Structure formats: C-alpha cells, structure tokens
C-alpha positions in Angstrom: -15.1 -3.9 -23.6 -11.8 -3.6 -21.9 -12.0 -1.5 -18.7 -8.5 -0.4 -17.7 -7.2 0.1 -14.2 -6.5 3.7 -15.2 -10.2 4.2 -16.1 -11.3 2.7 -12.8 -8.8 4.9 -10.9 -10.0 8.1 -12.7 -13.6 7.4 -11.8 -12.6 6.6 -8.2 -10.6 9.8 -7.9 -13.6 11.9 -9.1 -16.4 10.1 -7.1 -14.6 8.6 -4.1 -16.4 5.3 -4.7 -14.8 2.0 -4.1 -12.7 0.3 -6.8 -15.2 -2.5 -7.4 -18.1 -0.1 -7.6 -16.3 2.0 -10.1 -15.3 -1.0 -12.2 -18.9 -2.3 -12.2 -20.3 1.1 -13.1 -17.9 1.4 -16.0 -18.9 -2.1 -17.2 -22.6 -1.3 -17.0 -22.0 2.0 -18.8 -19.9 0.2 -21.5 -17.0 2.5 -20.8 -18.9 5.7 -20.9 -17.3 7.8 -18.1 -20.2 10.3 -17.6 -22.8 7.5 -17.6 -20.7 5.6 -15.0 -20.7 8.7 -12.8 -24.5 8.9 -13.0 -24.8 5.1 -12.2 -22.8 5.7 -9.0 -24.9 8.7 -8.1 -28.1 6.8 -8.6 -26.7 4.0 -6.4 -26.1 6.6 -3.7 -29.7 7.8 -4.0 -31.0 4.2 -3.7 -28.9 3.5 -0.6 -30.0 6.8 0.9 -33.6 5.9 0.4 -33.1 2.5 2.0 -31.2 3.9 5.0 -33.4 6.9 5.6 -35.1 5.4 8.6 -31.9 4.2 10.2 -30.5 5.8 13.4 -27.4 8.0 12.8 -26.2 8.7 16.3 -22.4 8.9 15.5 -20.5 11.4 13.5 -18.4 14.6 13.7 -19.2 17.8 15.6 -16.8 20.5 14.4 -16.5 24.2 14.5 -14.2 26.9 13.1 -13.8 30.6 12.4 -12.8 32.9 9.5 -9.3 34.1 9.1 -10.1 37.5 10.7 -11.9 35.8 13.6 -15.2 37.7 13.2 -17.3 34.8 11.8 -17.7 31.2 12.7 -19.7 28.1 12.1 -20.5 24.8 13.7 -21.8 21.7 12.0 -22.9 18.2 13.0 -22.4 15.5 10.3 -23.9 12.3 11.4 -23.3 8.7 10.4 -24.3 5.3 11.9 -21.1 3.9 13.3 -18.1 5.1 15.2 -15.9 3.3 12.7 -17.1 5.6 9.9 -17.0 8.7 12.2 -13.3 8.2 12.7 -12.6 7.6 9.0 -10.3 10.3 7.5 -12.5 10.5 4.4 -15.7 11.2 6.4 -13.9 13.8 8.6 -12.5 15.4 5.5 -16.0 15.8 4.0 -17.1 17.4 7.3 -14.2 19.8 7.3 -14.9 20.8 3.7 -18.6 21.5 4.6 -17.5 23.5 7.6 -15.1 25.6 5.4 -18.0 26.4 3.0 -20.2 27.2 5.9 -17.7 29.7 7.3 -16.9 31.3 4.0 -20.5 31.5 2.7 -22.3 32.7 5.8 -25.3 30.5 4.7 -28.5 31.6 6.4 -29.7 28.1 7.4 -29.2 24.4 7.1 -31.1 24.1 3.8 -29.2 27.0 2.3 -25.9 25.3 3.3 -27.0 22.0 1.8 -27.7 23.7 -1.6 -24.2 25.3 -1.9 -21.5 23.8 -4.1 -19.3 21.2 -2.3 -16.3 21.7 -4.7 -15.4 23.0 -8.1 -17.5 20.2 -9.8 -20.6 22.2 -8.9 -22.2 19.3 -7.0 -24.1 20.5 -4.0 -23.3 19.6 -0.5 -26.5 17.7 -0.3 -25.6 15.7 -3.5 -22.1 15.0 -2.1 -23.7 13.6 1.1 -25.8 11.3 -1.1 -22.7 10.2 -3.0 -21.0 9.4 0.4 -24.0 7.3 1.5 -23.7 5.2 -1.7 -19.9 4.9 -1.2 -20.0 4.1 2.5 -23.3 2.3 2.8 -24.4 4.1 5.9 -26.9 6.9 6.6 -25.2 10.2 6.6 -27.0 13.4 7.6 -26.0 17.0 7.9 -28.2 17.6 11.0 -27.0 20.8 12.5 -25.6 24.1 11.3 -25.0 27.2 13.5 -23.2 30.4 12.7 -22.2 33.5 14.6 -20.7 36.9 13.9 -19.1 39.3 16.4 -16.1 41.5 17.4 -14.4 38.1 18.0 -15.7 34.6 17.4 -14.0 31.6 18.9 -14.4 27.9 18.2 -13.5 24.9 20.3 -13.6 21.2 19.3 -13.2 18.7 22.1 -10.9 15.8 21.2 -12.7 13.1 19.4 -15.0 15.4 17.4 -18.0 14.6 19.6 -18.5 18.0 21.1 -17.9 21.6 19.9 -18.7 25.1 20.9 -18.9 28.5 19.2 -18.9 31.8 21.1 -19.2 35.4 19.9 -18.0 38.4 21.9 -19.1 42.0 21.4 -15.5 43.2 20.8 -12.0 41.9 20.1 -10.3 40.0 23.0 -7.4 37.8 23.5 -7.2 34.2 22.2 -6.7 33.0 25.8 -10.0 34.6 27.0 -11.8 33.3 23.9 -10.6 29.8 24.5 -11.4 30.0 28.3 -15.0 30.9 27.5 -15.4 28.3 24.7 -14.1 25.6 27.0 -16.3 26.8 29.9 -19.3 26.3 27.6 -18.1 22.9 26.7 -17.5 21.8 30.3 -20.5 23.5 32.1 -23.2 23.3 29.4 -25.0 26.6 30.2 -28.6 26.7 28.9 -28.6 30.5 28.2 -26.4 33.6 28.3 -27.9 35.1 31.4 -31.1 35.3 33.4 -32.7 37.5 30.8 -32.1 34.9 28.2 -33.8 31.9 30.0 -37.2 31.0 28.4 -40.2 31.9 30.5 -41.4 28.3 30.4 -38.1 27.2 32.0 -38.3 29.9 34.7 -41.9 28.9 35.5 -41.0 25.2 35.8 -38.1 26.0 38.1 -40.3 28.1 40.4 -42.9 25.4 40.5 -40.4 22.7 41.3 -38.8 24.9 44.0 -42.2 25.7 45.5 -43.2 22.1 45.6 -39.9 21.0 47.2 -40.3 23.7 49.9 -43.9 22.5 50.7 -42.7 18.9 50.9 -40.1 20.1 53.4 -42.9 21.4 55.5 -42.5 25.1 54.8 -45.7 27.3 54.8 -47.0 28.5 51.4 -45.9 32.1 51.8 -42.3 31.0 52.7 -42.3 28.4 50.0 -42.6 31.2 47.4 -39.6 33.0 48.7 -37.6 29.8 48.9 -38.5 29.0 45.3 -37.2 32.4 44.1 -34.0 31.8 46.1 -33.5 28.4 44.4 -34.2 30.2 41.0 -31.3 32.5 41.7 -29.1 29.4 42.4 -30.3 27.9 39.1 -29.2 31.1 37.2 -25.8 30.9 38.8 -25.4 27.2 37.8 -27.0 27.3 34.4 -26.4 30.7 32.7 -23.0 31.4 31.3 -22.3 34.9 32.6 -23.4 34.0 36.1 -21.6 30.7 36.3 -18.5 30.3 38.4 -15.4 30.4 36.2 -13.9 26.8 36.1 -10.4 28.2 36.5 -11.2 30.4 39.4 -14.4 29.7 41.4 -14.2 33.0 43.2 -15.2 34.8 40.0 -18.2 34.5 37.8 -17.7 34.5 34.0 -19.0 38.1 33.9 -16.4 39.2 36.4 -13.7 37.3 34.6 -14.5 39.2 31.4 -14.8 42.6 33.1 -11.4 42.1 34.8 -9.9 42.2 31.3 -12.2 44.9 29.8 -15.2 46.4 31.7 -17.2 46.5 28.4 -16.3 43.0 27.2 -19.2 40.4 27.2 -20.5 37.4 25.3 -23.3 38.1 22.8 -24.2 34.5 21.8 -22.9 30.9 21.9 -23.7 27.4 20.7 -22.8 24.0 22.1 -23.5 20.8 20.2 -22.6 17.3 21.1 -23.4 13.7 20.1 -25.7 12.1 22.7 
C-alpha cells in the first residue's frame, strides 16, 4: 500500500524514531498506525536486550529544584558515547525525566521509572527503551536523588558531567546556596561533618595514620595520638562543614554559614559525576 510522507512524519513525531524506521514499520504494519508504533517499541526492546551488557559510561548528570526552592532532584541518564550525550534529543529526555522527578517526589529510582513520561501515559522506563531502539545505544537511568529543606539548591557543572544538590535547614540567599553547591562540586566532601562519616572510614583512617607514624619511627603510644591528629585533618579536608571555604580559606564552611545566620546549616547533599 501507499505510505505517505505525512504518515511517516506523524509516526516520527509521536515516537521520535528515524524516518526510515518509521517508514519500514508502517510498511510492515500495512499502514496500521498503532501496529507500527508497537513494531517500533518491540524493536527498542530487542535492541535494549542486545545492548544490556554494554558499558554506558557517558551521559547527562543534571539537577534542579521546584519553583518554591524547597524540593530538588538529581538524575544520571547514561549512554555509551559522548556524541549521544551531547545530542539535544537525549538531553531533552533527561530534562523531562528530571522535571517529573522534581514534581513527583518519587521515593526511589524504581518508582521514578514507573511514572508517566508524558501525556501518552508511557512510563519513563518505556520511554528509555524507545530511545534505545531509536538511537541504538544502551541508555540507563542509573541514579536518582532527592532532597527537601528550607531551601534546596542545584548546581550543574558545564558539560552535564557533574551536578550537586544541597539542602539547608532554613531559607537563605541564592548566593550562599550557589557557593555551597559549588563548594561540594569542587571539593567532593565525603560527608556533612565528622558525625556523618561512616565508622568503617574512621577506623581505616586511624589505622593508616597509626601505621604511617610507626613507619616514621614513632613509639606505639605516640603513634595513636598522631593518628588521631591526622584524623582531625581528614575531617577538615573531607567533611563539608569543616572544609575551608574555597572563596575564603580563613573560614570553614560552618563559619561562612554562621556569619550569615548563626542557625543556618546544611542538612544533606548529593554530588554525582561521570567517571
């Protein structure tokens, strides 16, 4: 039967698939539009199965907040190549998923995948499968984080390879929010403060500090004190509130916040990046 350019374009607009794929699907479906959509979706599922064991180390790491600035989300949408990661269509899909994540407050990654991607009712997970069929690469929504607070700030480093999300206990200025979000991006703290560092990490740092002191010829009783001193240095370098503020090394982040408001602090943060 005669497949018109208008038919092909209509299918392309709905599915995002390539022109040739749409034409072939319509021919296989003998002009039945809904059947052609199903053919394209099945193609995506087949490609997804074939690419499931591929490495998807590229992608987009993006974050954003609600209009009132009290909720935020961060997602990582992976693909195989930098070429696809920079494609406007791929980034657009990531931005749509992020918007849904912010507005829905989904509890976890699986919940987010099951939410509708758009008015068609197709889930985010199904949309990703469709994109795999269209692009021919493995695509994976690998990370989703969300925060709520008196103020939540998001930062995306140019290139969409690193993003941060930070929550404060109360409202604060956009400048302070951005300063802290960028501090997290630049200095990669492992925890909020010394009380938030996992015990396994603390034990390892003490053990390493003790061994180094002994290797330097220090007696055992002194090595323990030296190890604890090095642990305090570790806290200063690796926990957000104790880190030196990158814009003013004379202040810690905690001091910088308290200079603005003695009760202001960070309650939680996330930092995600492509390796």
